[in-house]
Short mmCIF file of the C-alpha atoms (twelve columns), coordinates in Angstrom:
data_MODEL
# 
_entry.id   MODEL 
# 
loop_
_atom_site.group_PDB 
_atom_site.id 
_atom_site.type_symbol 
_atom_site.label_atom_id 
_atom_site.label_alt_id 
_atom_site.label_comp_id 
_atom_site.label_asym_id 
_atom_site.label_seq_id 
_atom_site.Cartn_x 
_atom_site.Cartn_y 
_atom_site.Cartn_z 
_atom_site.pdbx_PDB_model_num 
ATOM 1   C CA . MET A 1   248.435 179.060 154.321 1 
ATOM 2   C CA . SER A 2   251.953 179.175 155.312 1 
ATOM 3   C CA . ALA A 3   251.000 181.015 158.468 1 
ATOM 4   C CA . ASN A 4   248.513 178.285 159.295 1 
ATOM 5   C CA . GLY A 5   251.008 175.609 158.396 1 
ATOM 6   C CA . THR A 6   253.670 177.095 160.626 1 
ATOM 7   C CA . LYS A 7   251.180 177.615 163.379 1 
ATOM 8   C CA . GLY A 8   250.011 174.032 162.955 1 
ATOM 9   C CA . THR A 9   253.577 172.749 163.156 1 
ATOM 10  C CA . VAL A 10  254.251 174.842 166.229 1 
ATOM 11  C CA . GLY A 11  251.012 173.542 167.758 1 
ATOM 12  C CA . ARG A 12  252.002 169.944 167.017 1 
ATOM 13  C CA . ASP A 13  255.503 170.463 168.393 1 
ATOM 14  C CA . GLU A 14  254.028 172.032 171.505 1 
ATOM 15  C CA . ALA A 15  251.549 169.171 171.877 1 
ATOM 16  C CA . ARG A 16  254.301 166.639 171.358 1 
ATOM 17  C CA . SER A 17  256.460 168.429 173.936 1 
ATOM 18  C CA . ARG A 18  253.579 168.429 176.413 1 
ATOM 19  C CA . ALA A 19  252.924 164.754 175.697 1 
ATOM 20  C CA . ASP A 20  256.610 163.958 176.282 1 
ATOM 21  C CA . THR A 21  256.502 165.939 179.534 1 
ATOM 22  C CA . MET A 22  253.372 164.071 180.597 1 
ATOM 23  C CA . LEU A 23  254.973 160.740 179.623 1 
ATOM 24  C CA . HIS A 24  258.054 161.628 181.659 1 
ATOM 25  C CA . SER A 25  255.838 162.665 184.604 1 
ATOM 26  C CA . LEU A 26  253.852 159.418 184.331 1 
ATOM 27  C CA . LYS A 27  257.079 157.379 184.323 1 
ATOM 28  C CA . GLN A 28  258.290 159.267 187.414 1 
ATOM 29  C CA . THR A 29  254.914 158.712 189.087 1 
ATOM 30  C CA . ALA A 30  255.075 154.990 188.255 1 
ATOM 31  C CA . THR A 31  258.605 154.819 189.664 1 
ATOM 32  C CA . LEU A 32  257.499 156.627 192.811 1 
ATOM 33  C CA . ALA A 33  254.502 154.291 193.105 1 
ATOM 34  C CA . ARG A 34  256.828 151.248 192.850 1 
ATOM 35  C CA . ASN A 35  259.098 152.802 195.488 1 
ATOM 36  C CA . VAL A 36  256.125 153.389 197.791 1 
ATOM 37  C CA . GLU A 37  254.927 149.839 197.178 1 
ATOM 38  C CA . ASP A 38  258.414 148.466 197.956 1 
ATOM 39  C CA . ALA A 39  258.604 150.603 201.097 1 
ATOM 40  C CA . ALA A 40  255.159 149.406 202.187 1 
ATOM 41  C CA . SER A 41  256.229 145.817 201.573 1 
ATOM 42  C CA . ARG A 42  259.416 146.310 203.592 1 
ATOM 43  C CA . LEU A 43  257.429 148.006 206.332 1 
ATOM 44  C CA . ALA A 44  254.959 145.122 206.434 1 
ATOM 45  C CA . SER A 45  257.834 142.653 206.455 1 
ATOM 46  C CA . SER A 46  259.582 144.473 209.269 1 
ATOM 47  C CA . GLY A 47  256.244 144.640 211.096 1 
ATOM 48  C CA . ASN A 48  255.958 140.856 210.753 1 
ATOM 49  C CA . GLU A 49  259.539 140.449 211.938 1 
ATOM 50  C CA . GLN A 50  258.862 142.768 214.855 1 
ATOM 51  C CA . SER A 51  255.749 140.783 215.692 1 
ATOM 52  C CA . ALA A 52  257.704 137.528 215.567 1 
ATOM 53  C CA . ALA A 53  260.457 139.030 217.722 1 
ATOM 54  C CA . SER A 54  257.848 140.269 220.206 1 
ATOM 55  C CA . GLN A 55  256.342 136.781 220.319 1 
ATOM 56  C CA . GLU A 56  259.769 135.252 220.975 1 
ATOM 57  C CA . LEU A 57  260.381 137.834 223.681 1 
ATOM 58  C CA . ARG A 58  257.019 137.022 225.305 1 
ATOM 59  C CA . VAL A 59  257.842 133.299 225.263 1 
ATOM 60  C CA . GLY A 60  261.246 134.031 226.784 1 
ATOM 61  C CA . ILE A 61  259.728 136.159 229.538 1 
ATOM 62  C CA . GLU A 62  257.122 133.486 230.300 1 
ATOM 63  C CA . SER A 63  259.865 130.860 230.465 1 
ATOM 64  C CA . MET A 64  261.877 133.067 232.794 1 
ATOM 65  C CA . ALA A 65  258.814 133.623 234.997 1 
ATOM 66  C CA . ALA A 66  258.223 129.865 235.155 1 
ATOM 67  C CA . SER A 67  261.860 129.326 236.148 1 
ATOM 68  C CA . ILE A 68  261.587 131.977 238.855 1 
ATOM 69  C CA . GLU A 69  258.428 130.315 240.206 1 
ATOM 70  C CA . GLU A 70  260.200 126.949 240.193 1 
ATOM 71  C CA . ILE A 71  263.212 128.407 242.009 1 
ATOM 72  C CA . SER A 72  260.896 130.076 244.526 1 
ATOM 73  C CA . SER A 73  259.051 126.816 245.090 1 
ATOM 74  C CA . SER A 74  262.342 124.965 245.507 1 
ATOM 75  C CA . GLY A 75  263.509 127.611 247.976 1 
ATOM 76  C CA . GLU A 76  260.331 127.245 250.000 1 
ATOM 77  C CA . GLU A 77  260.691 123.464 249.947 1 
ATOM 78  C CA . LEU A 78  264.322 123.781 251.046 1 
ATOM 79  C CA . ALA A 79  263.296 126.096 253.895 1 
ATOM 80  C CA . ARG A 80  260.658 123.579 255.047 1 
ATOM 81  C CA . SER A 81  263.204 120.780 254.797 1 
ATOM 82  C CA . GLN A 82  265.751 122.796 256.779 1 
ATOM 83  C CA . LYS A 83  263.143 123.479 259.448 1 
ATOM 84  C CA . GLY A 84  262.344 119.769 259.611 1 
ATOM 85  C CA . MET A 85  266.036 118.896 259.807 1 
ATOM 86  C CA . SER A 86  266.460 121.465 262.568 1 
ATOM 87  C CA . GLU A 87  263.626 119.860 264.533 1 
ATOM 88  C CA . VAL A 88  265.166 116.410 264.036 1 
ATOM 89  C CA . ALA A 89  268.581 117.708 265.135 1 
ATOM 90  C CA . LYS A 90  267.070 119.290 268.250 1 
ATOM 91  C CA . SER A 91  265.237 116.082 269.036 1 
ATOM 92  C CA . LEU A 92  268.401 114.015 268.582 1 
ATOM 93  C CA . HIS A 93  270.339 116.447 270.735 1 
ATOM 94  C CA . ARG A 94  267.719 116.259 273.532 1 
ATOM 95  C CA . SER A 95  267.640 112.479 273.210 1 
ATOM 96  C CA . SER A 96  271.422 112.176 273.424 1 
ATOM 97  C CA . ARG A 97  271.521 114.525 276.438 1 
ATOM 98  C CA . HIS A 98  268.816 112.426 278.064 1 
ATOM 99  C CA . ARG A 99  270.717 109.194 277.360 1 
ATOM 100 C CA . ARG A 100 273.949 110.672 278.722 1 
ATOM 101 C CA . ALA A 101 272.157 111.812 281.833 1 
ATOM 102 C CA . ARG A 102 270.595 108.383 282.299 1 
ATOM 103 C CA . SER A 103 273.807 106.525 281.559 1 
ATOM 104 C CA . SER A 104 275.832 108.718 283.928 1 
ATOM 105 C CA . GLY A 105 273.190 107.977 286.568 1 
ATOM 106 C CA . TYR A 106 273.624 104.266 285.933 1 
ATOM 107 C CA . PHE A 107 277.358 104.562 286.319 1 
ATOM 108 C CA . LEU A 108 276.881 106.351 289.624 1 
ATOM 109 C CA . ALA A 109 274.379 103.779 290.759 1 
ATOM 110 C CA . ALA A 110 276.420 100.810 289.551 1 
ATOM 111 C CA . PRO A 111 278.910 100.719 292.470 1 
ATOM 112 C CA . ALA A 112 276.082 100.864 294.949 1 
ATOM 113 C CA . LEU A 113 274.333 98.026  293.159 1 
ATOM 114 C CA . MET A 114 277.544 96.057  293.169 1 
ATOM 115 C CA . VAL A 115 277.934 96.578  296.893 1 
ATOM 116 C CA . VAL A 116 274.378 95.544  297.486 1 
ATOM 117 C CA . THR A 117 274.877 92.511  295.294 1 
ATOM 118 C CA . TYR A 118 278.063 91.443  296.998 1 
ATOM 119 C CA . SER A 119 276.800 92.055  300.516 1 
ATOM 120 C CA . SER A 120 273.765 89.878  300.169 1 
# 
């Protein structure tokens, strides 16, 4: 019986040792599972942050595009205005040349008119 008793004790010690090893392995697995879960949570969080940053970037790009369109429109309007001002300036220049030509003709004709007026 002593052989069986010793063998039984060795069997229990071996079983207990295996159980302790399994318990230790289960604890490590649980720790690894928590680490994976934390990593997945951080990954999801960073994915959400990246998504939010991408959204902000898209809004910024759209705002910039709208500003560029507005500047382009203002440039086109300025070009049309400059063209109109150029036409007005040309017209004023022609008009002033015409008035000078007419007024210089009146000055040349004025002495003759005066002579005619005084001789009658």
